[in-house]
PyMOL CGO cylinders between C-alpha atoms (Angstrom):
from pymol import cmd
from pymol.cgo import CYLINDER

trace = [
    CYLINDER, 0.80, -0.25, 8.24, -2.12, -1.40, 6.11, 0.3, 1, 1, 1, 1, 1, 1,
    CYLINDER, -2.12, -1.40, 6.11, -3.42, -1.03, 2.60, 0.3, 1, 1, 1, 1, 1, 1,
    CYLINDER, -3.42, -1.03, 2.60, -6.86, -1.75, 1.21, 0.3, 1, 1, 1, 1, 1, 1,
    CYLINDER, -6.86, -1.75, 1.21, -7.82, -5.17, -0.07, 0.3, 1, 1, 1, 1, 1, 1,
    CYLINDER, -7.82, -5.17, -0.07, -10.21, -3.61, -2.61, 0.3, 1, 1, 1, 1, 1, 1,
    CYLINDER, -10.21, -3.61, -2.61, -11.96, -0.36, -3.48, 0.3, 1, 1, 1, 1, 1, 1,
    CYLINDER, -11.96, -0.36, -3.48, -14.52, 0.98, -1.01, 0.3, 1, 1, 1, 1, 1, 1,
    CYLINDER, -14.52, 0.98, -1.01, -17.22, 3.68, -1.10, 0.3, 1, 1, 1, 1, 1, 1,
    CYLINDER, -17.22, 3.68, -1.10, -19.13, 5.51, 1.62, 0.3, 1, 1, 1, 1, 1, 1,
    CYLINDER, -19.13, 5.51, 1.62, -21.66, 8.29, 1.35, 0.3, 1, 1, 1, 1, 1, 1,
    CYLINDER, -21.66, 8.29, 1.35, -23.45, 10.54, 3.80, 0.3, 1, 1, 1, 1, 1, 1,
    CYLINDER, -23.45, 10.54, 3.80, -25.46, 13.75, 3.92, 0.3, 1, 1, 1, 1, 1, 1,
    CYLINDER, -25.46, 13.75, 3.92, -24.34, 16.60, 6.15, 0.3, 1, 1, 1, 1, 1, 1,
    CYLINDER, -24.34, 16.60, 6.15, -26.55, 19.72, 6.38, 0.3, 1, 1, 1, 1, 1, 1,
    CYLINDER, -26.55, 19.72, 6.38, -28.10, 19.02, 2.98, 0.3, 1, 1, 1, 1, 1, 1,
    CYLINDER, -28.10, 19.02, 2.98, -24.73, 18.57, 1.23, 0.3, 1, 1, 1, 1, 1, 1,
    CYLINDER, -24.73, 18.57, 1.23, -24.00, 15.08, -0.05, 0.3, 1, 1, 1, 1, 1, 1,
    CYLINDER, -24.00, 15.08, -0.05, -20.50, 13.62, 0.42, 0.3, 1, 1, 1, 1, 1, 1,
    CYLINDER, -20.50, 13.62, 0.42, -19.25, 10.46, -1.29, 0.3, 1, 1, 1, 1, 1, 1,
    CYLINDER, -19.25, 10.46, -1.29, -15.85, 8.95, -0.46, 0.3, 1, 1, 1, 1, 1, 1,
    CYLINDER, -15.85, 8.95, -0.46, -14.10, 6.47, -2.76, 0.3, 1, 1, 1, 1, 1, 1,
    CYLINDER, -14.10, 6.47, -2.76, -10.96, 4.76, -1.46, 0.3, 1, 1, 1, 1, 1, 1,
    CYLINDER, -10.96, 4.76, -1.46, -8.66, 2.33, -3.22, 0.3, 1, 1, 1, 1, 1, 1,
    CYLINDER, -8.66, 2.33, -3.22, -5.26, 0.66, -3.06, 0.3, 1, 1, 1, 1, 1, 1,
    CYLINDER, -5.26, 0.66, -3.06, -2.51, 2.26, -5.18, 0.3, 1, 1, 1, 1, 1, 1,
    CYLINDER, -2.51, 2.26, -5.18, 1.17, 1.45, -5.64, 0.3, 1, 1, 1, 1, 1, 1,
    CYLINDER, 1.17, 1.45, -5.64, 2.51, 4.43, -7.55, 0.3, 1, 1, 1, 1, 1, 1,
    CYLINDER, 2.51, 4.43, -7.55, 1.73, 8.12, -7.98, 0.3, 1, 1, 1, 1, 1, 1,
    CYLINDER, 1.73, 8.12, -7.98, 0.51, 7.38, -11.51, 0.3, 1, 1, 1, 1, 1, 1,
    CYLINDER, 0.51, 7.38, -11.51, -1.93, 4.76, -10.17, 0.3, 1, 1, 1, 1, 1, 1,
    CYLINDER, -1.93, 4.76, -10.17, -3.11, 7.22, -7.52, 0.3, 1, 1, 1, 1, 1, 1,
    CYLINDER, -3.11, 7.22, -7.52, -3.77, 9.93, -10.10, 0.3, 1, 1, 1, 1, 1, 1,
    CYLINDER, -3.77, 9.93, -10.10, -5.64, 7.45, -12.33, 0.3, 1, 1, 1, 1, 1, 1,
    CYLINDER, -5.64, 7.45, -12.33, -7.76, 6.38, -9.34, 0.3, 1, 1, 1, 1, 1, 1,
    CYLINDER, -7.76, 6.38, -9.34, -8.54, 10.01, -8.48, 0.3, 1, 1, 1, 1, 1, 1,
    CYLINDER, -8.54, 10.01, -8.48, -9.46, 10.86, -12.09, 0.3, 1, 1, 1, 1, 1, 1,
    CYLINDER, -9.46, 10.86, -12.09, -11.65, 7.77, -12.36, 0.3, 1, 1, 1, 1, 1, 1,
    CYLINDER, -11.65, 7.77, -12.36, -13.49, 8.20, -9.06, 0.3, 1, 1, 1, 1, 1, 1,
    CYLINDER, -13.49, 8.20, -9.06, -14.32, 11.89, -8.94, 0.3, 1, 1, 1, 1, 1, 1,
    CYLINDER, -14.32, 11.89, -8.94, -17.77, 12.92, -10.14, 0.3, 1, 1, 1, 1, 1, 1,
    CYLINDER, -17.77, 12.92, -10.14, -18.19, 15.50, -12.91, 0.3, 1, 1, 1, 1, 1, 1,
    CYLINDER, -18.19, 15.50, -12.91, -21.55, 16.51, -11.41, 0.3, 1, 1, 1, 1, 1, 1,
    CYLINDER, -21.55, 16.51, -11.41, -20.06, 17.21, -7.96, 0.3, 1, 1, 1, 1, 1, 1,
    CYLINDER, -20.06, 17.21, -7.96, -19.07, 20.74, -7.04, 0.3, 1, 1, 1, 1, 1, 1,
    CYLINDER, -19.07, 20.74, -7.04, -15.78, 19.55, -5.56, 0.3, 1, 1, 1, 1, 1, 1,
    CYLINDER, -15.78, 19.55, -5.56, -13.68, 16.39, -5.83, 0.3, 1, 1, 1, 1, 1, 1,
    CYLINDER, -13.68, 16.39, -5.83, -11.15, 16.68, -3.03, 0.3, 1, 1, 1, 1, 1, 1,
    CYLINDER, -11.15, 16.68, -3.03, -8.53, 13.99, -2.61, 0.3, 1, 1, 1, 1, 1, 1,
    CYLINDER, -8.53, 13.99, -2.61, -5.40, 12.72, -0.91, 0.3, 1, 1, 1, 1, 1, 1,
    CYLINDER, -5.40, 12.72, -0.91, -3.06, 9.78, -1.29, 0.3, 1, 1, 1, 1, 1, 1,
    CYLINDER, -3.06, 9.78, -1.29, -0.12, 8.33, 0.56, 0.3, 1, 1, 1, 1, 1, 1,
    CYLINDER, -0.12, 8.33, 0.56, 2.50, 5.95, -0.82, 0.3, 1, 1, 1, 1, 1, 1,
    CYLINDER, 2.50, 5.95, -0.82, 5.36, 5.60, 1.67, 0.3, 1, 1, 1, 1, 1, 1,
    CYLINDER, 5.36, 5.60, 1.67, 6.92, 9.02, 2.17, 0.3, 1, 1, 1, 1, 1, 1,
    CYLINDER, 6.92, 9.02, 2.17, 5.08, 10.44, -0.86, 0.3, 1, 1, 1, 1, 1, 1,
    CYLINDER, 5.08, 10.44, -0.86, 1.80, 12.16, -0.08, 0.3, 1, 1, 1, 1, 1, 1,
    CYLINDER, 1.80, 12.16, -0.08, -0.30, 14.65, -1.98, 0.3, 1, 1, 1, 1, 1, 1,
    CYLINDER, -0.30, 14.65, -1.98, -3.69, 16.27, -1.47, 0.3, 1, 1, 1, 1, 1, 1,
    CYLINDER, -3.69, 16.27, -1.47, -6.04, 18.78, -3.08, 0.3, 1, 1, 1, 1, 1, 1,
    CYLINDER, -6.04, 18.78, -3.08, -8.86, 20.99, -1.79, 0.3, 1, 1, 1, 1, 1, 1,
    CYLINDER, -8.86, 20.99, -1.79, -10.28, 21.34, -5.34, 0.3, 1, 1, 1, 1, 1, 1,
    CYLINDER, -10.28, 21.34, -5.34, -11.64, 24.85, -4.77, 0.3, 1, 1, 1, 1, 1, 1,
    CYLINDER, -11.64, 24.85, -4.77, -12.72, 24.44, -1.15, 0.3, 1, 1, 1, 1, 1, 1,
    CYLINDER, -12.72, 24.44, -1.15, -11.08, 26.88, 1.32, 0.3, 1, 1, 1, 1, 1, 1,
    CYLINDER, -11.08, 26.88, 1.32, -7.40, 25.98, 1.84, 0.3, 1, 1, 1, 1, 1, 1,
    CYLINDER, -7.40, 25.98, 1.84, -6.80, 23.23, 4.37, 0.3, 1, 1, 1, 1, 1, 1,
    CYLINDER, -6.80, 23.23, 4.37, -10.46, 22.23, 4.75, 0.3, 1, 1, 1, 1, 1, 1,
    CYLINDER, -10.46, 22.23, 4.75, -10.60, 19.13, 2.56, 0.3, 1, 1, 1, 1, 1, 1,
    CYLINDER, -10.60, 19.13, 2.56, -7.41, 17.53, 1.20, 0.3, 1, 1, 1, 1, 1, 1,
    CYLINDER, -7.41, 17.53, 1.20, -5.41, 17.69, 4.41, 0.3, 1, 1, 1, 1, 1, 1,
    CYLINDER, -5.41, 17.69, 4.41, -8.27, 16.23, 6.56, 0.3, 1, 1, 1, 1, 1, 1,
    CYLINDER, -8.27, 16.23, 6.56, -8.59, 13.37, 4.03, 0.3, 1, 1, 1, 1, 1, 1,
    CYLINDER, -8.59, 13.37, 4.03, -4.83, 12.72, 4.30, 0.3, 1, 1, 1, 1, 1, 1,
    CYLINDER, -4.83, 12.72, 4.30, -5.10, 12.81, 8.11, 0.3, 1, 1, 1, 1, 1, 1,
    CYLINDER, -5.10, 12.81, 8.11, -7.85, 10.17, 7.91, 0.3, 1, 1, 1, 1, 1, 1,
    CYLINDER, -7.85, 10.17, 7.91, -5.53, 7.96, 5.84, 0.3, 1, 1, 1, 1, 1, 1,
    CYLINDER, -5.53, 7.96, 5.84, -2.60, 8.41, 8.22, 0.3, 1, 1, 1, 1, 1, 1,
    CYLINDER, -2.60, 8.41, 8.22, -4.72, 8.25, 11.38, 0.3, 1, 1, 1, 1, 1, 1,
    CYLINDER, -4.72, 8.25, 11.38, -5.85, 4.74, 10.50, 0.3, 1, 1, 1, 1, 1, 1,
    CYLINDER, -5.85, 4.74, 10.50, -2.30, 3.65, 9.61, 0.3, 1, 1, 1, 1, 1, 1,
    CYLINDER, -2.30, 3.65, 9.61, -2.94, 3.26, 5.89, 0.3, 1, 1, 1, 1, 1, 1,
    CYLINDER, -2.94, 3.26, 5.89, -0.31, 3.43, 3.19, 0.3, 1, 1, 1, 1, 1, 1,
    CYLINDER, -0.31, 3.43, 3.19, -0.53, 2.91, -0.58, 0.3, 1, 1, 1, 1, 1, 1,
    CYLINDER, -0.53, 2.91, -0.58, -4.06, 4.33, -0.49, 0.3, 1, 1, 1, 1, 1, 1,
    CYLINDER, -4.06, 4.33, -0.49, -5.90, 7.08, -2.38, 0.3, 1, 1, 1, 1, 1, 1,
    CYLINDER, -5.90, 7.08, -2.38, -9.18, 8.67, -1.28, 0.3, 1, 1, 1, 1, 1, 1,
    CYLINDER, -9.18, 8.67, -1.28, -11.47, 11.00, -3.25, 0.3, 1, 1, 1, 1, 1, 1,
    CYLINDER, -11.47, 11.00, -3.25, -14.35, 12.75, -1.50, 0.3, 1, 1, 1, 1, 1, 1,
    CYLINDER, -14.35, 12.75, -1.50, -16.91, 14.34, -3.82, 0.3, 1, 1, 1, 1, 1, 1,
    CYLINDER, -16.91, 14.34, -3.82, -19.30, 17.00, -2.52, 0.3, 1, 1, 1, 1, 1, 1,
    CYLINDER, -19.30, 17.00, -2.52, -22.64, 18.10, -3.91, 0.3, 1, 1, 1, 1, 1, 1,
    CYLINDER, -22.64, 18.10, -3.91, -23.55, 21.43, -2.27, 0.3, 1, 1, 1, 1, 1, 1,
    CYLINDER, -23.55, 21.43, -2.27, -26.94, 21.44, -0.57, 0.3, 1, 1, 1, 1, 1, 1,
    CYLINDER, -26.94, 21.44, -0.57, -27.38, 25.17, 0.00, 0.3, 1, 1, 1, 1, 1, 1,
    CYLINDER, -27.38, 25.17, 0.00, -26.18, 25.35, 3.63, 0.3, 1, 1, 1, 1, 1, 1,
    CYLINDER, -26.18, 25.35, 3.63, -22.70, 26.74, 4.30, 0.3, 1, 1, 1, 1, 1, 1,
    CYLINDER, -22.70, 26.74, 4.30, -20.71, 24.48, 6.61, 0.3, 1, 1, 1, 1, 1, 1,
    CYLINDER, -20.71, 24.48, 6.61, -17.91, 26.90, 7.53, 0.3, 1, 1, 1, 1, 1, 1,
    CYLINDER, -17.91, 26.90, 7.53, -14.23, 25.93, 7.67, 0.3, 1, 1, 1, 1, 1, 1,
    CYLINDER, -14.23, 25.93, 7.67, -14.59, 23.70, 10.74, 0.3, 1, 1, 1, 1, 1, 1,
    CYLINDER, -14.59, 23.70, 10.74, -17.65, 22.00, 9.30, 0.3, 1, 1, 1, 1, 1, 1,
    CYLINDER, -17.65, 22.00, 9.30, -15.84, 21.28, 6.03, 0.3, 1, 1, 1, 1, 1, 1,
    CYLINDER, -15.84, 21.28, 6.03, -12.85, 19.82, 7.88, 0.3, 1, 1, 1, 1, 1, 1,
    CYLINDER, -12.85, 19.82, 7.88, -15.14, 17.52, 9.88, 0.3, 1, 1, 1, 1, 1, 1,
    CYLINDER, -15.14, 17.52, 9.88, -17.24, 16.58, 6.83, 0.3, 1, 1, 1, 1, 1, 1,
    CYLINDER, -17.24, 16.58, 6.83, -14.36, 15.73, 4.48, 0.3, 1, 1, 1, 1, 1, 1,
    CYLINDER, -14.36, 15.73, 4.48, -12.17, 14.09, 7.13, 0.3, 1, 1, 1, 1, 1, 1,
    CYLINDER, -12.17, 14.09, 7.13, -15.10, 12.27, 8.69, 0.3, 1, 1, 1, 1, 1, 1,
    CYLINDER, -15.10, 12.27, 8.69, -16.42, 10.93, 5.39, 0.3, 1, 1, 1, 1, 1, 1,
    CYLINDER, -16.42, 10.93, 5.39, -12.95, 9.69, 4.42, 0.3, 1, 1, 1, 1, 1, 1,
    CYLINDER, -12.95, 9.69, 4.42, -12.42, 8.13, 7.86, 0.3, 1, 1, 1, 1, 1, 1,
    CYLINDER, -12.42, 8.13, 7.86, -15.82, 6.36, 7.79, 0.3, 1, 1, 1, 1, 1, 1,
    CYLINDER, -15.82, 6.36, 7.79, -15.04, 4.97, 4.33, 0.3, 1, 1, 1, 1, 1, 1,
    CYLINDER, -15.04, 4.97, 4.33, -11.66, 3.65, 5.50, 0.3, 1, 1, 1, 1, 1, 1,
    CYLINDER, -11.66, 3.65, 5.50, -13.12, 2.15, 8.70, 0.3, 1, 1, 1, 1, 1, 1,
    CYLINDER, -13.12, 2.15, 8.70, -15.62, 0.16, 6.62, 0.3, 1, 1, 1, 1, 1, 1,
    CYLINDER, -15.62, 0.16, 6.62, -12.95, -1.08, 4.18, 0.3, 1, 1, 1, 1, 1, 1,
    CYLINDER, -12.95, -1.08, 4.18, -11.22, -4.45, 4.24, 0.3, 1, 1, 1, 1, 1, 1,
    CYLINDER, -11.22, -4.45, 4.24, -7.60, -3.85, 5.18, 0.3, 1, 1, 1, 1, 1, 1,
    CYLINDER, -7.60, -3.85, 5.18, -4.54, -6.00, 4.81, 0.3, 1, 1, 1, 1, 1, 1,
    CYLINDER, -4.54, -6.00, 4.81, -1.13, -5.56, 6.40, 0.3, 1, 1, 1, 1, 1, 1,
    CYLINDER, -1.13, -5.56, 6.40, 1.73, -4.33, 4.27, 0.3, 1, 1, 1, 1, 1, 1,
    CYLINDER, 1.73, -4.33, 4.27, 4.56, -6.84, 4.57, 0.3, 1, 1, 1, 1, 1, 1,
    CYLINDER, 4.56, -6.84, 4.57, 8.10, -5.65, 3.99, 0.3, 1, 1, 1, 1, 1, 1,
    CYLINDER, 8.10, -5.65, 3.99, 10.25, -8.12, 2.05, 0.3, 1, 1, 1, 1, 1, 1,
    CYLINDER, 10.25, -8.12, 2.05, 13.98, -8.70, 1.94, 0.3, 1, 1, 1, 1, 1, 1,
    CYLINDER, 13.98, -8.70, 1.94, 16.01, -10.20, -0.88, 0.3, 1, 1, 1, 1, 1, 1,
    CYLINDER, 16.01, -10.20, -0.88, 18.82, -12.72, -0.52, 0.3, 1, 1, 1, 1, 1, 1,
    CYLINDER, 18.82, -12.72, -0.52, 21.44, -13.72, -3.05, 0.3, 1, 1, 1, 1, 1, 1,
    CYLINDER, 21.44, -13.72, -3.05, 22.23, -17.41, -2.58, 0.3, 1, 1, 1, 1, 1, 1,
    CYLINDER, 22.23, -17.41, -2.58, 25.12, -19.10, -4.39, 0.3, 1, 1, 1, 1, 1, 1,
    CYLINDER, 25.12, -19.10, -4.39, 25.05, -22.86, -3.90, 0.3, 1, 1, 1, 1, 1, 1,
    CYLINDER, 25.05, -22.86, -3.90, 26.31, -26.12, -5.39, 0.3, 1, 1, 1, 1, 1, 1,
    CYLINDER, 26.31, -26.12, -5.39, 24.18, -27.72, -8.10, 0.3, 1, 1, 1, 1, 1, 1,
    CYLINDER, 24.18, -27.72, -8.10, 23.46, -30.61, -5.72, 0.3, 1, 1, 1, 1, 1, 1,
    CYLINDER, 23.46, -30.61, -5.72, 21.91, -28.21, -3.17, 0.3, 1, 1, 1, 1, 1, 1,
    CYLINDER, 21.91, -28.21, -3.17, 19.68, -26.32, -5.62, 0.3, 1, 1, 1, 1, 1, 1,
    CYLINDER, 19.68, -26.32, -5.62, 16.82, -28.86, -5.61, 0.3, 1, 1, 1, 1, 1, 1,
    CYLINDER, 16.82, -28.86, -5.61, 16.91, -29.14, -1.78, 0.3, 1, 1, 1, 1, 1, 1,
    CYLINDER, 16.91, -29.14, -1.78, 16.82, -25.33, -1.49, 0.3, 1, 1, 1, 1, 1, 1,
    CYLINDER, 16.82, -25.33, -1.49, 13.88, -25.11, -3.89, 0.3, 1, 1, 1, 1, 1, 1,
    CYLINDER, 13.88, -25.11, -3.89, 12.02, -27.74, -1.84, 0.3, 1, 1, 1, 1, 1, 1,
    CYLINDER, 12.02, -27.74, -1.84, 12.84, -25.97, 1.42, 0.3, 1, 1, 1, 1, 1, 1,
    CYLINDER, 12.84, -25.97, 1.42, 11.55, -22.67, 0.08, 0.3, 1, 1, 1, 1, 1, 1,
    CYLINDER, 11.55, -22.67, 0.08, 8.24, -24.35, -0.75, 0.3, 1, 1, 1, 1, 1, 1,
    CYLINDER, 8.24, -24.35, -0.75, 7.66, -25.07, 2.93, 0.3, 1, 1, 1, 1, 1, 1,
    CYLINDER, 7.66, -25.07, 2.93, 8.80, -21.63, 4.09, 0.3, 1, 1, 1, 1, 1, 1,
    CYLINDER, 8.80, -21.63, 4.09, 7.34, -18.14, 3.55, 0.3, 1, 1, 1, 1, 1, 1,
    CYLINDER, 7.34, -18.14, 3.55, 9.94, -17.36, 0.91, 0.3, 1, 1, 1, 1, 1, 1,
    CYLINDER, 9.94, -17.36, 0.91, 9.93, -17.49, -2.85, 0.3, 1, 1, 1, 1, 1, 1,
    CYLINDER, 9.93, -17.49, -2.85, 12.57, -18.10, -5.46, 0.3, 1, 1, 1, 1, 1, 1,
    CYLINDER, 12.57, -18.10, -5.46, 12.45, -14.97, -7.57, 0.3, 1, 1, 1, 1, 1, 1,
    CYLINDER, 12.45, -14.97, -7.57, 14.89, -16.08, -10.24, 0.3, 1, 1, 1, 1, 1, 1,
    CYLINDER, 14.89, -16.08, -10.24, 17.94, -18.11, -11.10, 0.3, 1, 1, 1, 1, 1, 1,
    CYLINDER, 17.94, -18.11, -11.10, 20.62, -15.47, -11.69, 0.3, 1, 1, 1, 1, 1, 1,
    CYLINDER, 20.62, -15.47, -11.69, 23.35, -17.49, -13.32, 0.3, 1, 1, 1, 1, 1, 1,
    CYLINDER, 23.35, -17.49, -13.32, 25.49, -20.60, -13.42, 0.3, 1, 1, 1, 1, 1, 1,
    CYLINDER, 25.49, -20.60, -13.42, 29.19, -21.11, -12.81, 0.3, 1, 1, 1, 1, 1, 1,
    CYLINDER, 29.19, -21.11, -12.81, 31.40, -24.20, -12.67, 0.3, 1, 1, 1, 1, 1, 1,
    CYLINDER, 31.40, -24.20, -12.67, 30.89, -24.23, -8.89, 0.3, 1, 1, 1, 1, 1, 1,
    CYLINDER, 30.89, -24.23, -8.89, 27.11, -23.91, -8.81, 0.3, 1, 1, 1, 1, 1, 1,
    CYLINDER, 27.11, -23.91, -8.81, 24.13, -21.68, -9.29, 0.3, 1, 1, 1, 1, 1, 1,
    CYLINDER, 24.13, -21.68, -9.29, 23.16, -18.23, -8.02, 0.3, 1, 1, 1, 1, 1, 1,
    CYLINDER, 23.16, -18.23, -8.02, 19.55, -17.76, -6.85, 0.3, 1, 1, 1, 1, 1, 1,
    CYLINDER, 19.55, -17.76, -6.85, 17.60, -14.71, -5.79, 0.3, 1, 1, 1, 1, 1, 1,
    CYLINDER, 17.60, -14.71, -5.79, 15.22, -15.39, -2.89, 0.3, 1, 1, 1, 1, 1, 1,
    CYLINDER, 15.22, -15.39, -2.89, 12.54, -13.11, -1.44, 0.3, 1, 1, 1, 1, 1, 1,
    CYLINDER, 12.54, -13.11, -1.44, 11.29, -13.47, 2.16, 0.3, 1, 1, 1, 1, 1, 1,
    CYLINDER, 11.29, -13.47, 2.16, 9.36, -11.35, 4.67, 0.3, 1, 1, 1, 1, 1, 1,
    CYLINDER, 9.36, -11.35, 4.67, 11.82, -9.11, 6.55, 0.3, 1, 1, 1, 1, 1, 1,
    CYLINDER, 11.82, -9.11, 6.55, 10.46, -10.40, 9.85, 0.3, 1, 1, 1, 1, 1, 1,
    CYLINDER, 10.46, -10.40, 9.85, 11.56, -13.94, 8.87, 0.3, 1, 1, 1, 1, 1, 1,
    CYLINDER, 11.56, -13.94, 8.87, 14.94, -13.02, 7.33, 0.3, 1, 1, 1, 1, 1, 1,
    CYLINDER, 14.94, -13.02, 7.33, 17.04, -14.65, 10.06, 0.3, 1, 1, 1, 1, 1, 1,
    CYLINDER, 17.04, -14.65, 10.06, 14.92, -17.82, 9.89, 0.3, 1, 1, 1, 1, 1, 1,
    CYLINDER, 14.92, -17.82, 9.89, 15.34, -17.94, 6.11, 0.3, 1, 1, 1, 1, 1, 1,
    CYLINDER, 15.34, -17.94, 6.11, 19.12, -17.57, 6.36, 0.3, 1, 1, 1, 1, 1, 1,
    CYLINDER, 19.12, -17.57, 6.36, 19.24, -20.32, 9.01, 0.3, 1, 1, 1, 1, 1, 1,
    CYLINDER, 19.24, -20.32, 9.01, 17.09, -22.64, 6.87, 0.3, 1, 1, 1, 1, 1, 1,
    CYLINDER, 17.09, -22.64, 6.87, 19.23, -22.04, 3.76, 0.3, 1, 1, 1, 1, 1, 1,
    CYLINDER, 19.23, -22.04, 3.76, 22.42, -22.58, 5.77, 0.3, 1, 1, 1, 1, 1, 1,
    CYLINDER, 22.42, -22.58, 5.77, 21.07, -25.85, 7.21, 0.3, 1, 1, 1, 1, 1, 1,
    CYLINDER, 21.07, -25.85, 7.21, 19.91, -27.18, 3.82, 0.3, 1, 1, 1, 1, 1, 1,
    CYLINDER, 19.91, -27.18, 3.82, 23.30, -26.45, 2.23, 0.3, 1, 1, 1, 1, 1, 1,
    CYLINDER, 23.30, -26.45, 2.23, 25.20, -27.72, 5.30, 0.3, 1, 1, 1, 1, 1, 1,
    CYLINDER, 25.20, -27.72, 5.30, 26.82, -24.29, 5.60, 0.3, 1, 1, 1, 1, 1, 1,
    CYLINDER, 26.82, -24.29, 5.60, 28.22, -24.42, 2.06, 0.3, 1, 1, 1, 1, 1, 1,
    CYLINDER, 28.22, -24.42, 2.06, 25.95, -21.82, 0.38, 0.3, 1, 1, 1, 1, 1, 1,
    CYLINDER, 25.95, -21.82, 0.38, 27.09, -18.21, 0.14, 0.3, 1, 1, 1, 1, 1, 1,
    CYLINDER, 27.09, -18.21, 0.14, 24.09, -16.22, 1.43, 0.3, 1, 1, 1, 1, 1, 1,
    CYLINDER, 24.09, -16.22, 1.43, 24.12, -12.44, 1.14, 0.3, 1, 1, 1, 1, 1, 1,
    CYLINDER, 24.12, -12.44, 1.14, 21.21, -10.29, 2.36, 0.3, 1, 1, 1, 1, 1, 1,
    CYLINDER, 21.21, -10.29, 2.36, 20.20, -7.17, 0.51, 0.3, 1, 1, 1, 1, 1, 1,
    CYLINDER, 20.20, -7.17, 0.51, 21.52, -8.15, -2.89, 0.3, 1, 1, 1, 1, 1, 1,
    CYLINDER, 21.52, -8.15, -2.89, 18.99, -8.04, -5.68, 0.3, 1, 1, 1, 1, 1, 1,
]
cmd.load_cgo(trace, "trace")
């Protein structure tokens, strides 16, 4: 799955109607709704939109015939394997009726063209590890994390036996991270995946 690196716009004219798509990365429904509100045009006859954030997806035809605008925009998002993305397509009517099929192609096609032109970046899933280690191993673990695609999120607490750290790493490298932490601590650290 991918998200957008930055906002993107694409416009085209179809049978005298003007269509303008605005797409942007969003992380929450609130962000998506702010993006939609900020990127629709008050002068346009319709501002149809869709967004997808994980399993959450919403869309609106904004007065166009049901199923002719919002759903095709959502299908453009999903068809290009995007997530955490919102798209608004504004339409200025040019006097020629497009019909239901024409509207589906116009809205979906404008959204798809906008997304094809956009810079995308992969969405990386992260895992969290809880690491309890001796004080003597903490500095070595911090140094090891610096050379590995993992980050120390926080120090969670101290005890007479050592320190508890929270580490974040890409899920695809989870086993490598556990192996590296085990090696650095000579098998003495208590490493628990999935604890935040």
